[in-house]
C-alpha positions in Angstrom: 91.0 79.8 89.1 91.8 76.1 88.2 92.0 73.8 91.0 94.3 71.1 89.6 97.2 73.5 90.5 96.7 73.3 94.1 96.1 69.4 93.9 99.8 68.6 94.3 100.1 70.4 97.9 100.7 68.6 100.6 101.8 69.2 104.3 105.5 70.1 102.9 104.4 72.8 100.6 106.5 73.4 97.0 108.8 76.2 96.2 107.3 78.5 93.1 109.9 77.9 91.0 113.9 77.1 91.2 114.5 80.6 89.2 112.5 83.1 91.7 115.4 84.9 92.9 113.3 86.2 95.9 113.0 82.6 97.3 115.4 81.1 99.9 117.3 84.4 100.4 118.9 85.7 103.4 119.7 89.1 104.7 121.9 89.9 107.3 120.8 87.1 109.6 117.4 87.5 109.1 114.7 85.0 108.4 114.7 83.0 105.1 111.9 84.4 102.8 109.6 82.1 100.4 106.9 82.1 97.9 104.6 78.9 98.0 102.4 78.0 95.3 99.5 77.5 97.7 99.3 81.5 97.4 97.1 80.7 94.5 94.9 78.7 96.1 94.5 81.2 99.1 94.3 83.8 96.6 91.4 81.8 94.7 89.3 81.4 97.5 89.6 84.9 98.9 88.4 85.7 94.8 85.4 83.8 95.5 84.1 84.7 98.8 84.4 88.5 98.2 82.8 87.9 94.4 79.3 86.5 96.5 79.8 89.1 99.0 79.7 91.9 96.0 76.9 89.5 94.4 74.7 90.5 97.5 75.6 94.1 97.8 74.2 95.0 94.2 72.0 92.4 93.3 68.6 93.7 94.9 69.1 97.5 93.8 69.0 96.2 89.9 66.0 95.1 90.1 64.6 97.9 91.7 61.5 98.6 90.2 60.2 94.9 90.8 61.3 95.4 94.6 59.3 98.7 94.8 56.1 96.4 93.1 56.3 93.4 95.4 57.4 94.8 98.9 54.8 98.1 98.4 52.9 96.3 101.3 55.6 96.8 103.8 57.6 99.8 101.8 57.1 103.5 104.2 55.7 106.6 103.1 54.8 107.9 99.8 56.7 107.0 96.3 60.3 109.0 97.1 60.4 107.2 100.6 60.0 103.7 98.9 62.6 104.7 96.7 65.1 105.5 99.1 64.1 102.5 101.5 65.1 100.6 98.5 68.6 102.4 97.9 69.2 101.5 101.7 69.6 97.7 100.7 72.7 98.8 99.2 73.8 102.0 101.1 73.5 99.6 104.4 76.8 98.1 103.0 78.4 101.8 103.0 76.9 102.8 106.4 78.1 99.5 108.5 81.7 99.7 106.9 82.5 102.9 108.6 82.3 102.1 112.3 83.1 98.4 112.1 86.3 98.9 110.0 88.2 100.0 113.1 87.4 96.8 115.4 87.7 94.3 112.4 91.2 95.9 111.6 92.5 95.3 115.2 91.6 91.7 114.5 93.1 91.2 111.7 96.5 92.2 112.8 96.1 90.3 115.9 94.3 87.1 114.5 95.5 87.0 111.1 93.9 86.2 107.7 92.4 82.6 108.9 89.7 84.1 111.2 88.7 87.2 109.4 87.9 84.9 105.9 86.0 82.5 108.9 83.9 85.3 110.0 83.3 87.0 106.9 82.1 83.9 105.1 80.0 82.9 107.9 78.1 86.2 107.9 78.3 85.9 104.5 76.1 83.0 104.3 74.0 83.3 107.0 72.8 86.6 105.4 71.7 85.0 102.5 69.9 82.5 104.3 67.8 84.8 106.1 67.0 86.4 102.8 65.1 83.1 102.1 62.6 83.8 104.7 61.9 87.7 103.2 59.9 86.0 100.5 56.7 87.8 101.2 55.4 91.0 100.3 54.9 92.3 103.9 58.5 91.3 104.9 60.8 94.1 103.8 62.6 94.7 107.0 63.6 90.9 106.9 64.9 91.6 103.7 67.0 94.8 104.9 68.0 92.8 108.2 69.4 90.2 106.0 71.5 92.8 103.7 72.5 94.1 107.2 74.4 90.6 108.1 75.7 90.5 104.7 77.0 94.3 104.8 78.7 93.5 108.6 80.5 90.3 106.4 81.9 92.8 104.1 83.7 94.6 106.5 85.7 91.2 107.2 86.1 91.2 103.3 86.4 94.4 101.2 89.9 95.6 102.3 91.5 92.6 102.4 93.2 92.0 98.9 96.1 94.4 99.6 96.8 91.8 102.7 96.3 88.9 101.1 98.7 89.6 98.6 101.3 91.3 100.9 101.1 87.8 103.3 101.2 85.4 100.3 103.0 87.1 97.2 106.6 88.4 96.4 107.2 91.7 96.0 107.2 91.2 92.2 103.9 90.1 92.1 102.2 91.7 94.9 100.5 94.7 93.1 99.0 91.7 90.0 97.4 89.6 93.1 96.2 92.8 94.8 94.5 93.5 91.3 93.0 90.0 91.1 91.8 90.2 94.9 89.7 93.2 93.4 89.0 91.4 90.5 86.9 89.1 92.4 84.9 91.6 94.2 84.3 93.3 90.9 83.3 90.1 89.1 80.5 89.4 92.0 79.4 92.9 91.2 79.0 92.0 87.4 76.8 88.6 88.3 74.7 91.0 90.6 74.0 93.4 87.8 72.7 91.0 84.8 71.8 87.5 86.5 68.6 89.1 88.8 67.1 90.8 86.2 66.7 87.2 84.4 65.1 85.0 87.4 62.8 88.1 88.7 60.6 90.3 86.6 57.8 92.3 87.3 54.6 90.1 87.2 50.7 90.7 87.5 50.6 87.3 90.1 52.9 88.6 93.1 52.8 84.9 93.7 55.0 83.9 91.0 57.5 87.1 91.8 57.6 85.8 94.9 58.9 82.1 93.6 61.2 83.8 91.5 62.9 85.6 94.5 63.2 82.4 96.4 65.1 80.8 93.5 67.4 83.6 93.6 67.8 83.7 97.4 68.2 80.1 97.7 70.6 79.7 95.3 72.6 82.2 96.4 72.5 80.7 100.4 73.7 77.3 98.8 76.6 78.8 98.0 77.7 80.9 100.4 77.5 77.9 102.8 79.6 75.9 100.4 82.4 79.1 100.2 82.1 78.7 103.7 83.2 75.2 104.3 85.8 75.5 101.9 87.3 78.2 103.8 86.7 76.2 107.2 88.8 73.5 105.4 91.5 75.0 103.2 92.3 78.8 104.2 95.7 79.2 106.0 96.5 82.1 107.9 100.0 82.7 106.4 102.9 80.9 105.1 105.5 79.3 106.9 108.1 81.9 105.7 107.0 85.1 104.4 107.5 85.8 100.8 109.6 88.7 101.4 111.6 90.3 104.1 109.8 93.8 104.1 106.7 92.1 104.4 107.7 90.2 107.5 108.4 93.4 109.3 104.9 94.3 108.6 103.4 90.9 109.8 105.7 90.9 112.8 105.1 94.7 113.7 101.7 94.3 113.0 100.9 91.5 116.2 102.9 93.6 119.0 101.8 97.0 117.6 99.4 99.7 119.2 96.6 99.5 117.0 96.0 103.7 118.1 99.6 104.5 118.0 99.5 103.1 114.6 96.0 105.0 113.4 97.6 108.4 114.7 100.9 107.9 112.7 98.5 107.0 109.3 96.7 110.4 110.7 99.4 112.4 110.4 100.7 111.0 107.3 99.4 114.2 104.7 99.9 112.4 101.7 97.6 109.2 102.6 95.7 111.4 103.8 95.2 113.5 100.6 94.9 109.7 99.1 92.1 108.8 101.5 89.7 111.7 100.3 90.8 111.3 96.6 90.1 107.7 96.6 87.0 107.7 98.9 85.3 110.8 96.1 86.2 107.9 93.0 85.2 105.4 94.7 82.2 106.9 96.1 81.3 108.0 92.8 81.2 104.4 91.3 78.8 103.1 94.3 76.4 105.8 93.7 76.4 105.2 90.1 76.1 101.2 90.9 73.3 101.7 93.2 71.2 103.9 91.2 72.1 102.3 87.5 68.1 101.2 87.3 66.2 104.7 87.7 69.3 106.2 85.1 68.8 103.9 82.6 64.6 103.9 83.2 64.9 107.6 83.0 66.2 107.9 79.5 65.0 104.6 77.8 61.4 103.5 78.2 59.8 100.0 78.1 57.7 101.4 75.5 60.5 101.7 73.1 62.7 99.0 74.6 60.8 96.0 75.4 63.5 94.6 77.3 65.2 97.8 78.5 65.1 96.2 82.5 67.3 93.2 80.9 69.5 96.0 79.7 70.6 98.2 82.8 71.9 94.4 84.2 73.8 93.9 80.8 75.1 97.6 81.2 76.1 97.2 84.5 77.7 94.0 83.6 79.7 96.2 80.7 80.9 98.5 83.4 82.2 96.1 85.9 83.7 93.9 83.2 85.7 96.6 81.8 86.6 97.4 85.1 88.0 94.2 85.7 90.2 94.2 83.0 91.1 97.9 83.9 92.1 96.4 87.7 94.4 93.4 86.5 95.9 96.0 83.7 96.5 98.2 86.2 97.9 95.9 88.9 100.5 94.2 86.1 101.3 98.0 85.2 102.4 98.5 88.8 104.3 95.8 89.1 106.3 96.4 86.0 106.7 100.3 85.9 106.2 101.4 90.1 105.1 104.9 88.7 102.1 104.8 91.4 101.8 108.5 91.3 101.7 109.0 87.7 99.2 106.3 87.0 97.2 107.4 89.8 96.6 110.6 88.3 96.4 109.7 84.8 93.1 107.2 86.0 91.6 110.0 87.5 91.6 111.9 84.7 90.2 109.7 82.5 87.3 108.3 84.7 85.9 112.1 84.7 86.4 112.2 80.7 84.3 108.8 80.2 82.1 109.9 83.1 81.4 113.1 81.2 81.0 111.5 78.0 78.5 108.9 79.6 76.5 111.8 80.6 75.6 113.6 77.6 75.6 110.1 75.4 72.5 109.5 77.2 70.8 112.3 75.2 71.5 110.7 71.8 68.8 107.6 72.6 71.1 104.7 71.6 71.0 102.0 73.6 74.7 100.7 72.0 76.3 103.8 72.4 75.5 103.5 76.5 77.2 100.2 76.6 80.6 101.9 75.1 80.3 104.4 77.4 79.5 102.8 80.5 82.3 100.5 79.4 84.9 103.0 79.6 83.9 104.5 82.9 84.3 100.8 84.2 87.4 100.5 82.7 89.0 103.2 84.5 87.3 103.8 87.5 87.4 100.3 88.4 91.0 100.4 87.5 91.6 102.5 89.9 90.7 100.4 92.9 94.0 98.1 93.3 96.3 100.9 92.2 94.7 103.1 95.0 95.5 100.1 97.5 99.2 99.8 96.3 100.0 103.4 96.3 98.5 103.4 99.9 100.6 101.0 100.8 103.5 102.8 99.7 102.9 105.8 101.2 102.3 104.0 104.8 104.9 101.4 105.0 105.4 99.5 107.4 102.3 100.0 108.9 99.8 97.4 108.2 98.1 97.1 104.5 95.0 96.3 106.6 94.6 99.1 108.4 96.1 101.8 105.1 93.3 99.6 103.0 90.7 99.7 106.1 90.8 103.6 105.9 90.3 104.0 102.0 87.5 102.1 102.0 86.0 103.9 105.4 86.5 106.9 103.0 84.6 105.4 99.6 81.4 103.9 102.0 81.1 107.4 103.6 81.3 109.4 100.2 79.2 106.3 98.6 76.6 107.4 101.2 77.0 110.6 100.8 76.9 111.1 96.8 73.8 108.1 96.5 71.7 110.3 98.7 72.7 113.5 97.1 72.4 112.1 93.4 69.5 110.3 94.3 67.5 113.5 95.7 68.6 115.4 92.6 66.7 112.8 90.6 63.6 112.7 92.1 63.1 116.4 92.2 60.0 117.4 90.4 60.7 118.7 86.8 62.3 117.3 83.8 63.5 113.5 84.8 66.3 113.7 82.0 67.5 116.9 83.4 67.4 115.7 86.7 69.6 112.9 86.0 71.9 114.7 84.3 72.3 117.3 87.0 73.0 114.2 89.5 75.7 112.8 87.1 77.3 116.1 86.4 77.5 116.3 90.3 79.5 113.2 90.0 82.0 114.6 87.2 82.7 117.4 89.4 83.6 115.4 92.4 85.8 113.5 89.9 87.4 116.7 88.9 88.0 117.6 92.3 89.2 115.0 93.3 92.0 114.4 90.4 93.3 117.9 91.1 93.7 116.8 94.9 95.6 113.2 93.5 98.4 115.7 92.1 99.0 117.2 95.4 100.0 113.9 96.9 103.9 113.3 97.3 105.2 110.4 95.9 106.9 109.2 98.8 107.3 105.1 98.2 108.5 104.1 101.7 107.7 100.3 100.5 110.1 100.4 97.2 112.7 101.5 99.1 112.5 98.8 101.8 112.6 96.1 99.5 115.5 97.8 97.5 117.4 97.4 100.6 116.5 93.9 101.1 117.6 92.9 97.7 120.9 95.1 98.4 121.5 93.6 101.9 121.4 97.1 103.3 119.9 98.0 106.8 116.6 100.0 107.2 116.6 103.2 108.2 118.1 105.2 105.1 116.3 108.2 103.9 112.9 108.3 102.3 112.7 107.8 98.4 110.6 109.7 96.5 109.8 109.3 92.8 109.8 111.8 90.1 
């Protein structure tokens, strides 16, 4: 994001452009609405700090084999237990999210985006600095403690794209803004895949490995600290006037709403509950594939035949994520233009299943360039599903807070992520043919995606937010019948 866009911002923030039809609109005596140029600064800061947290989630597991050698002294048990311990460096992010999302969402509704952003960036930087003290072969548990702190920071970050978009962006840009927020998170995952294999490699002299880990950790600590300082001075809770009347009603309701009552209404919302399951299944598969990518690739492509296969693991992960970034942005733009929420969700789900199946069987071709192509296709559709799921949830649950609906979606994804990572990892470590075990684990993922796609078709397409926006534009009052698109 180009910071020059925001240089002209001062105490009196400027309007977007004169032709924005949503700006300065009044309806039945309600407050004015306005879209501010500062929204791009807020979104840019969010993208930067969500990027660093996503990076910290995956940057250790992509160098799985290096950590297994370096921390061998302090890893528990036999070979399988040591592998599982390293898998938990990623899974701790999923585990921490599930119980903490509820108090964090309550805090978001009461205190707003600024407090959440400050807590998230502070904890993210703190975890990064603790990692700097974990550079010794007997300090694996210190590394795990650092990842735990970063995982708590994630709770203040992961579910925020839809809320940032809704608080700052008008109705015609909200899906695009959500997709850009997801873009930042996925870009961090991409950097986490590709950077560590270049910086840290297996070496007979563990002191050299330790030195390269220090470079990796201190670089991350410095950058996350800089972002905390930027958020402290530049991140704003909300605009002076809301970007739309529909969003104003959500913010006002959230500030005075009984959080438990809101959760109860969501639990009774059958279409949303189905989406929570289907979203969790799809994203849970993505988490499992990302965590296990290193052993999956190394199981089919041995270092004897591919001397730089460890670096290829990082680049395959990068391909998966970069293609996903494109899919996420295009998905948001497509929704803003068409409003076809259910059709888009179902189509992406079906294509994700097909591409994951292709990825599974093309591994047997033993051609690394084919894996790059199939992993890119998996990433394009699987990651493209993320903003679409957030926005579909916002439609199904309006006027409930986007922070609450996004939090429940992510809690489901973390839960299924743990289950699938553990089960697929266990299948991969069974005695027998290594390739066959990996294939069976990937077929489990394909079966999960097929079931999730079938469930998606059962979701009723109740677009409550679209009706509210239409009523605002037409000058109508709330309380009309629900809108259902075909």
